[in-house]
DSSP file (Angstrom, degrees, kcal/mol; ACC not computed):
  #  RESIDUE AA STRUCTURE BP1 BP2  ACC     N-H-->O    O-->H-N    N-H-->O    O-->H-N    TCO  KAPPA ALPHA  PHI   PSI    X-CA   Y-CA   Z-CA
    1    1 A M              0   0    0      0, 0.0     2,-0.4     0, 0.0     0, 0.0   0.000 360.0 360.0 360.0 137.1   44.1   31.7   -7.9
    2    2 A E        -     0   0    0      2,-0.0     2,-0.5     0, 0.0     0, 0.0  -0.775 360.0-153.8 -96.0 141.9   46.0   31.0  -11.1
    3    3 A I        -     0   0    0     -2,-0.4     2,-0.5     2,-0.0     0, 0.0  -0.962   4.8-162.8-120.5 131.3   49.4   32.5  -11.6
    4    4 A V        -     0   0    0     -2,-0.5     2,-0.5     2,-0.0    -2,-0.0  -0.956   5.2-155.9-118.7 130.2   50.8   33.1  -15.1
    5    5 A I        +     0   0    0     -2,-0.5     2,-0.3     0, 0.0    -2,-0.0  -0.867  17.6 172.4-105.8 126.5   54.4   33.6  -15.6
    6    6 A I        -     0   0    0     -2,-0.5     2,-0.1     2,-0.0    -2,-0.0  -0.917  40.1 -89.0-132.8 165.5   55.7   35.6  -18.7
    7    7 A E     >  -     0   0    0     -2,-0.3     4,-2.3     1,-0.1     3,-0.4  -0.391  34.4-120.8 -74.1 146.3   59.0   36.8  -19.7
    8    8 A K  H  > S+     0   0    0      1,-0.2     4,-2.4     2,-0.2     5,-0.1   0.862 112.6  52.9 -54.6 -36.6   60.0   40.4  -18.5
    9    9 A R  H  > S+     0   0    0      1,-0.2     4,-1.9     2,-0.2    -1,-0.2   0.899 109.3  48.5 -68.5 -40.1   60.5   41.7  -22.0
   10   10 A A  H  > S+     0   0    0     -3,-0.4     4,-2.5     2,-0.2    -1,-0.2   0.874 111.6  50.8 -68.0 -38.1   57.0   40.5  -23.0
   11   11 A F  H  X S+     0   0    0     -4,-2.3     4,-2.4     1,-0.2    -2,-0.2   0.906 110.4  48.3 -65.7 -39.9   55.5   42.1  -19.9
   12   12 A E  H  X S+     0   0    0     -4,-2.4     4,-1.6    -5,-0.2    -2,-0.2   0.808 111.5  49.1 -75.4 -25.0   57.2   45.4  -20.7
   13   13 A D  H  X S+     0   0    0     -4,-1.9     4,-2.3     2,-0.2    -2,-0.2   0.933 111.2  51.3 -72.8 -44.3   56.0   45.4  -24.3
   14   14 A F  H  X S+     0   0    0     -4,-2.5     4,-2.3     1,-0.2    -2,-0.2   0.905 112.1  46.0 -53.9 -46.5   52.5   44.6  -23.1
   15   15 A M  H  X S+     0   0    0     -4,-2.4     4,-2.2     2,-0.2    -1,-0.2   0.865 109.1  55.1 -65.3 -39.8   52.6   47.5  -20.6
   16   16 A A  H  X S+     0   0    0     -4,-1.6     4,-2.4     2,-0.2    -2,-0.2   0.932 110.4  46.4 -60.4 -48.5   54.1   49.9  -23.3
   17   17 A E  H  X S+     0   0    0     -4,-2.3     4,-2.4     1,-0.2    -2,-0.2   0.914 111.0  52.1 -64.8 -41.4   51.0   49.0  -25.6
   18   18 A V  H  X S+     0   0    0     -4,-2.3     4,-2.5     2,-0.2    -1,-0.2   0.916 109.8  49.6 -56.4 -45.7   48.6   49.5  -22.7
   19   19 A S  H  X S+     0   0    0     -4,-2.2     4,-2.6     2,-0.2    -2,-0.2   0.900 110.3  50.1 -59.6 -47.7   50.2   53.0  -22.0
   20   20 A L  H  X S+     0   0    0     -4,-2.4     4,-2.5     2,-0.2    -1,-0.2   0.939 112.2  45.8 -58.6 -51.1   49.8   53.9  -25.7
   21   21 A L  H  X S+     0   0    0     -4,-2.4     4,-2.6     1,-0.2    -2,-0.2   0.893 111.0  54.0 -65.9 -37.8   46.1   52.8  -25.8
   22   22 A T  H  X S+     0   0    0     -4,-2.5     4,-2.4    -5,-0.2     5,-0.2   0.965 109.8  48.6 -60.7 -48.3   45.4   54.7  -22.5
   23   23 A E  H  X S+     0   0    0     -4,-2.6     4,-2.8     1,-0.2    -2,-0.2   0.912 111.7  48.5 -52.3 -47.0   47.0   57.9  -24.0
   24   24 A K  H  X S+     0   0    0     -4,-2.5     4,-2.5     2,-0.2    -1,-0.2   0.939 112.3  49.1 -61.0 -44.3   44.9   57.5  -27.3
   25   25 A V  H  X S+     0   0    0     -4,-2.6     4,-2.3     1,-0.2    -2,-0.2   0.949 111.9  48.0 -59.4 -50.6   41.7   57.0  -25.2
   26   26 A N  H  X S+     0   0    0     -4,-2.4     4,-2.3     2,-0.2    -1,-0.2   0.864 111.0  50.5 -59.4 -42.6   42.4   60.0  -23.1
   27   27 A R  H  X S+     0   0    0     -4,-2.8     4,-2.2    -5,-0.2    -1,-0.2   0.926 112.0  48.0 -67.2 -41.9   43.2   62.3  -26.1
   28   28 A L  H  X S+     0   0    0     -4,-2.5     4,-2.0     2,-0.2    -2,-0.2   0.859 112.4  48.8 -64.7 -36.0   39.9   61.2  -27.8
   29   29 A C  H  X S+     0   0    0     -4,-2.3     4,-2.5     2,-0.2     5,-0.2   0.926 111.7  48.8 -70.7 -47.3   37.8   61.8  -24.6
   30   30 A S  H  X S+     0   0    0     -4,-2.3     4,-2.5     2,-0.2    -2,-0.2   0.877 110.6  50.9 -65.1 -37.6   39.4   65.3  -24.1
   31   31 A R  H  X S+     0   0    0     -4,-2.2     4,-2.5     2,-0.2    -1,-0.2   0.957 111.7  47.7 -62.6 -46.5   38.7   66.2  -27.7
   32   32 A K  H  X S+     0   0    0     -4,-2.0     4,-2.6     1,-0.2    -2,-0.2   0.930 113.4  47.5 -59.4 -46.1   35.1   65.1  -27.4
   33   33 A N  H  X S+     0   0    0     -4,-2.5     4,-2.8     2,-0.2     5,-0.2   0.886 111.4  50.6 -56.1 -43.9   34.7   67.0  -24.1
   34   34 A E  H  X S+     0   0    0     -4,-2.5     4,-1.8     2,-0.2    -1,-0.2   0.913 111.8  48.0 -64.8 -41.9   36.3   70.2  -25.5
   35   35 A R  H  X S+     0   0    0     -4,-2.5     4,-0.9     2,-0.2    -2,-0.2   0.941 115.4  44.7 -63.6 -50.0   33.9   70.0  -28.6
   36   36 A R  H >< S+     0   0    0     -4,-2.6     3,-0.7     1,-0.2     4,-0.4   0.921 114.4  48.5 -65.3 -44.4   30.9   69.5  -26.3
   37   37 A L  H >< S+     0   0    0     -4,-2.8     3,-0.8     1,-0.2    -1,-0.2   0.809 104.7  59.6 -70.8 -28.5   31.9   72.2  -23.9
   38   38 A K  H 3< S+     0   0    0     -4,-1.8    -1,-0.2    -5,-0.2    -2,-0.2   0.776 101.4  54.8 -69.1 -25.1   32.6   74.7  -26.6
   39   39 A K  T << S+     0   0    0     -4,-0.9    40,-2.4    -3,-0.7     2,-0.3   0.605 106.4  55.8 -83.9 -11.0   29.0   74.6  -27.9
   40   40 A W  E <   -A   78   0A   0     -3,-0.8     2,-0.4    -4,-0.4    38,-0.2  -0.935  61.7-166.1-129.5 144.5   27.4   75.4  -24.6
   41   41 A M  E     -A   77   0A   0     36,-2.4    36,-3.2    -2,-0.3     2,-0.1  -0.956  20.5-128.3-122.1 145.4   27.8   78.4  -22.1
   42   42 A D  E  >  -A   76   0A   0     -2,-0.4     4,-2.2    34,-0.2     5,-0.2  -0.379  32.1 -98.9 -83.9 173.4   26.6   78.6  -18.6
   43   43 A G  H  > S+     0   0    0     32,-1.1     4,-2.6     1,-0.2     5,-0.2   0.877 121.2  55.4 -63.2 -35.7   24.5   81.5  -17.2
   44   44 A E  H  > S+     0   0    0      2,-0.2     4,-2.0     1,-0.2    -1,-0.2   0.931 109.0  45.6 -66.1 -42.3   27.4   83.1  -15.6
   45   45 A E  H  > S+     0   0    0      2,-0.2     4,-3.0     1,-0.2     5,-0.2   0.891 112.6  52.5 -57.4 -41.3   29.4   83.3  -18.9
   46   46 A V  H  X S+     0   0    0     -4,-2.2     4,-2.6     1,-0.2     5,-0.3   0.916 109.2  48.5 -64.3 -43.8   26.3   84.5  -20.7
   47   47 A C  H  X>S+     0   0    0     -4,-2.6     5,-2.1     1,-0.2     4,-1.2   0.883 112.7  49.0 -66.9 -36.6   25.7   87.4  -18.2
   48   48 A R  H  <5S+     0   0    0     -4,-2.0    -2,-0.2    -5,-0.2    -1,-0.2   0.943 114.4  44.9 -66.4 -48.3   29.3   88.4  -18.4
   49   49 A L  H  <5S+     0   0    0     -4,-3.0    -2,-0.2     1,-0.2    -1,-0.2   0.923 121.9  35.4 -59.4 -48.3   29.3   88.4  -22.2
   50   50 A L  H  <5S-     0   0    0     -4,-2.6    -1,-0.2    -5,-0.2    -2,-0.2   0.609 106.1-124.3 -83.7 -12.3   26.0   90.2  -22.6
   51   51 A R  T  <5 +     0   0    0     -4,-1.2     2,-0.3    -5,-0.3    -3,-0.2   0.968  63.2 142.3  66.0  51.9   26.6   92.4  -19.5
   52   52 A L      < -     0   0    0     -5,-2.1    -1,-0.2    -6,-0.2    -2,-0.1  -0.827  54.1-114.3-117.5 160.8   23.4   91.3  -17.9
   53   53 A S     >  -     0   0    0     -2,-0.3     4,-1.9     1,-0.1     5,-0.2  -0.526  32.4-114.4 -78.2 157.7   22.2   90.4  -14.4
   54   54 A P  H  > S+     0   0    0      0, 0.0     4,-2.3     0, 0.0     5,-0.1   0.857 118.5  55.6 -62.9 -32.7   21.3   86.9  -13.7
   55   55 A R  H  > S+     0   0    0      2,-0.2     4,-2.0     1,-0.2     5,-0.1   0.891 106.0  50.3 -65.2 -39.3   17.7   88.1  -13.1
   56   56 A T  H  > S+     0   0    0      2,-0.2     4,-1.9     1,-0.2    -1,-0.2   0.871 110.1  49.9 -69.1 -36.9   17.6   89.7  -16.5
   57   57 A L  H  X S+     0   0    0     -4,-1.9     4,-2.3     1,-0.2    -2,-0.2   0.901 108.8  52.8 -69.3 -38.1   18.8   86.5  -18.2
   58   58 A Q  H  X S+     0   0    0     -4,-2.3     4,-2.2     2,-0.2    -2,-0.2   0.883 106.8  51.6 -58.3 -39.9   16.2   84.7  -16.3
   59   59 A G  H  X S+     0   0    0     -4,-2.0     4,-1.7     2,-0.2     6,-0.2   0.833 110.0  51.3 -63.2 -39.0   13.5   87.1  -17.6
   60   60 A M  H  X>S+     0   0    0     -4,-1.9     5,-2.3     2,-0.2     6,-0.9   0.911 110.4  48.3 -65.3 -42.4   14.8   86.4  -21.1
   61   61 A R  H ><5S+     0   0    0     -4,-2.3     3,-0.8     1,-0.2    -2,-0.2   0.930 110.9  49.3 -61.8 -44.8   14.6   82.8  -20.6
   62   62 A D  H 3<5S+     0   0    0     -4,-2.2    -1,-0.2     1,-0.3    -2,-0.2   0.808 112.1  48.3 -62.4 -34.5   11.1   83.0  -19.3
   63   63 A K  H 3<5S-     0   0    0     -4,-1.7    -1,-0.3    -5,-0.1    -2,-0.2   0.521 115.5-114.4 -89.7  -6.5    9.9   85.2  -22.2
   64   64 A G  T <<5S+     0   0    0     -3,-0.8    -3,-0.2    -4,-0.7    -2,-0.1   0.684  78.9 128.2  85.6  15.1   11.5   82.8  -24.8
   65   65 A I  S   <S+     0   0    0     -5,-2.3     2,-0.4     1,-0.2    -4,-0.2   0.845  77.7  27.6 -72.1 -33.0   14.1   85.3  -26.0
   66   66 A I  S    S-     0   0    0     -6,-0.9     2,-0.2    -9,-0.1    -2,-0.2  -0.995  81.1-135.8-132.8 132.6   16.9   82.9  -25.4
   67   67 A A        +     0   0    0     -2,-0.4    11,-0.4    -3,-0.1     2,-0.3  -0.615  29.7 172.9 -88.6 150.7   16.7   79.1  -25.5
   68   68 A C        -     0   0    0     -2,-0.2     2,-0.4     9,-0.2     9,-0.2  -0.956  28.7-134.9-149.8 170.2   18.4   77.0  -22.8
   69   69 A S  E     -B   76   0A   0      7,-2.3     7,-3.0    -2,-0.3     2,-0.5  -0.980  20.8-144.9-127.7 138.8   18.8   73.6  -21.5
   70   70 A Q  E     -B   75   0A   0     -2,-0.4     2,-0.5     5,-0.2     5,-0.2  -0.892  15.3-179.0-112.6 129.1   18.7   72.8  -17.7
   71   71 A V  E >  S-B   74   0A   0      3,-2.7     3,-1.9    -2,-0.5     2,-0.3  -0.958  71.6 -42.7-122.9 114.4   20.9   70.1  -16.0
   72   72 A G  T 3  S-     0   0    0     -2,-0.5     0, 0.0     1,-0.3     0, 0.0  -0.554 123.2 -27.5  67.3-128.9   20.1   69.9  -12.3
   73   73 A K  T 3  S+     0   0    0     -2,-0.3     2,-0.4    -3,-0.1    -1,-0.3   0.401 120.8  93.4 -95.8  -1.8   19.8   73.5  -11.1
   74   74 A K  E <   - B   0  71A   0     -3,-1.9    -3,-2.7   -32,-0.0     2,-0.4  -0.779  61.8-148.1-104.8 137.6   22.1   75.0  -13.7
   75   75 A F  E     - B   0  70A   0     -2,-0.4   -32,-1.1    -5,-0.2     2,-0.3  -0.800  11.3-163.5-105.0 145.1   21.0   76.4  -17.1
   76   76 A Y  E     -AB  42  69A   0     -7,-3.0    -7,-2.3    -2,-0.4     2,-0.4  -0.932   3.3-153.8-126.0 150.8   23.2   76.3  -20.3
   77   77 A Y  E     -A   41   0A   0    -36,-3.2   -36,-2.4    -2,-0.3    -9,-0.2  -0.973  23.5-111.0-125.3 134.2   22.9   78.2  -23.4
   78   78 A R  E  >  -A   40   0A   0     -2,-0.4     4,-2.0   -11,-0.4   -38,-0.3  -0.381  24.9-132.8 -59.5 132.6   24.0   77.3  -27.0
   79   79 A K  H  > S+     0   0    0    -40,-2.4     4,-2.4     1,-0.2     5,-0.2   0.881 105.0  57.2 -54.3 -40.5   26.9   79.4  -28.1
   80   80 A E  H  > S+     0   0    0    -41,-0.3     4,-1.9     1,-0.2    -1,-0.2   0.892 106.2  47.7 -58.0 -44.7   25.2   80.1  -31.4
   81   81 A D  H  > S+     0   0    0     -3,-0.2     4,-1.8     1,-0.2    -1,-0.2   0.909 113.1  48.5 -68.2 -38.7   22.1   81.6  -29.7
   82   82 A V  H  X S+     0   0    0     -4,-2.0     4,-2.4     1,-0.2    -2,-0.2   0.877 111.4  49.0 -67.1 -40.5   24.2   83.8  -27.4
   83   83 A E  H  X S+     0   0    0     -4,-2.4     4,-2.2    -5,-0.2    -1,-0.2   0.846 106.8  57.5 -69.2 -31.9   26.3   85.0  -30.3
   84   84 A G  H  X S+     0   0    0     -4,-1.9     4,-1.9    -5,-0.2    -2,-0.2   0.887 107.7  47.1 -63.8 -40.6   23.1   85.8  -32.2
   85   85 A L  H  X S+     0   0    0     -4,-1.8     4,-2.8     2,-0.2     5,-0.2   0.890 108.4  55.4 -68.6 -38.8   22.0   88.0  -29.2
   86   86 A V  H  X S+     0   0    0     -4,-2.4     4,-2.1     1,-0.2    -2,-0.2   0.928 109.9  46.2 -58.9 -41.8   25.4   89.8  -29.2
   87   87 A S  H  X S+     0   0    0     -4,-2.2     4,-2.3     2,-0.2    -1,-0.2   0.894 112.3  50.4 -74.9 -33.4   25.1   90.7  -32.9
   88   88 A E  H  X S+     0   0    0     -4,-1.9     4,-2.0     1,-0.2    -1,-0.2   0.919 110.6  49.3 -63.2 -38.6   21.5   91.9  -32.4
   89   89 A K  H  X S+     0   0    0     -4,-2.8     4,-1.2     1,-0.2    -1,-0.2   0.888 111.7  48.5 -67.7 -33.9   22.6   94.0  -29.5
   90   90 A Q  H  X S+     0   0    0     -4,-2.1     4,-0.8    -5,-0.2     3,-0.2   0.925 112.3  50.3 -68.1 -40.0   25.5   95.5  -31.6
   91   91 A E  H  < S+     0   0    0     -4,-2.3     3,-0.2     1,-0.2    -2,-0.2   0.813 107.7  52.3 -64.9 -33.4   23.0   96.1  -34.5
   92   92 A A  H  < S+     0   0    0     -4,-2.0    -1,-0.2     1,-0.2    -2,-0.2   0.730 104.5  57.0 -77.8 -25.0   20.6   97.8  -32.2
   93   93 A A  H  <        0   0    0     -4,-1.2    -1,-0.2    -3,-0.2    -2,-0.2   0.686 360.0 360.0 -75.9 -19.8   23.4  100.2  -30.9
   94   94 A L     <        0   0    0     -4,-0.8    -1,-0.2    -3,-0.2    -2,-0.2   0.488 360.0 360.0 -83.4 360.0   24.1  101.4  -34.4
C-alpha cells in the first residue's frame, strides 16, 4: 500500500471542493427527479383526483380511455392525460 502525505491546508481545500461538487450533483439529481415525477401520477393519485375506484380506473385503462405505463405491478399515468380527463369531466357536468 502506498501512502501519500499532503499538507493539512491542501487536504482541507480538497475536501471543501469535493463537498461543493457533491452538493451540486445532489441538487441536479433532485431537480431531474422532481421533473420526472411531476409528469407522472400513480393510480392512487388518479383515483383520488378523478374520484374513481381502482376497478373503474382499470376499466378505463382496458378500454383505452386513458394511456398508462406499467413498472412492475404499478401503473403510472401522464399528468397531461389525467388533466385532459378532468377537463372533459368538468365540461360534461356543464
